[in-house]
C-alpha atoms as one frame of an Amber mdcrd trajectory, in Angstrom:
protein
  20.029   9.995   3.530  20.703   8.545   6.980  21.834   4.968   7.513  20.440
   3.415  10.683  21.538   0.280  12.466  19.720  -1.778  15.102  21.353  -3.728
  17.921  19.727  -5.948  20.503  20.620  -5.382  24.153  19.673  -7.287  27.307
  19.577  -5.418  30.620  18.205  -5.787  34.119  17.260  -3.787  37.210  16.029
  -4.471  40.704  13.749  -1.391  40.486  11.562  -2.032  37.433  11.310  -2.516
  33.678  11.589   1.206  32.947  14.838   1.362  34.907  16.108  -1.746  33.112
  15.418  -0.082  29.736  17.221   3.056  30.909  20.171   0.880  31.972  20.277
  -0.669  28.486  20.423   2.743  26.806  22.987   4.077  29.302  25.273   1.099
  28.798  24.915   1.100  25.001  25.613   4.841  24.818  29.085   4.228  26.253
  30.175   2.686  22.947  27.398   3.620  20.489  26.804   7.232  19.423  23.791
   8.868  17.762  21.145   6.684  19.436  17.769   7.566  17.947  15.294   5.233
  19.640  14.763   2.210  21.833  12.113  -0.448  21.245  11.113  -2.608  24.197
  11.035  -6.053  22.634  10.502  -8.334  25.627  10.038  -8.163  29.407  10.603
 -10.822  32.045  11.285 -11.047  35.740  12.774 -13.423  38.272  10.762 -14.321
  41.352  11.967 -15.441  44.755   9.691 -16.257  47.696   6.676 -14.856  45.862
   8.271 -11.482  45.058   9.928 -10.080  41.955  13.641  -9.725  42.576  14.939
  -8.751  39.144  13.326  -7.076  36.134  14.768  -7.957  32.725  14.293  -6.392
  29.311  15.329  -7.209  25.783  15.468  -3.968  23.774  16.326  -2.979  20.230
  18.356   0.213  20.021  18.444   2.176  16.772  21.320   4.507  15.988  22.615
   6.484  13.032  25.790   5.304  11.350  28.152   8.061  10.199
């Protein structure tokens, strides 16, 4: 039986939401092992002069606890 844990991570990117989600997983994987999945919980963006300047995501990352 596997025990799974979920953490919530906030990340951003100037490229897009997909890149922001990838940044969240990359950063979390530096200290969390056995990541199983990522759930995109929320998306937002900052706008300056009518253009999106920063994409932000709130993700839930699931990993197996040893």
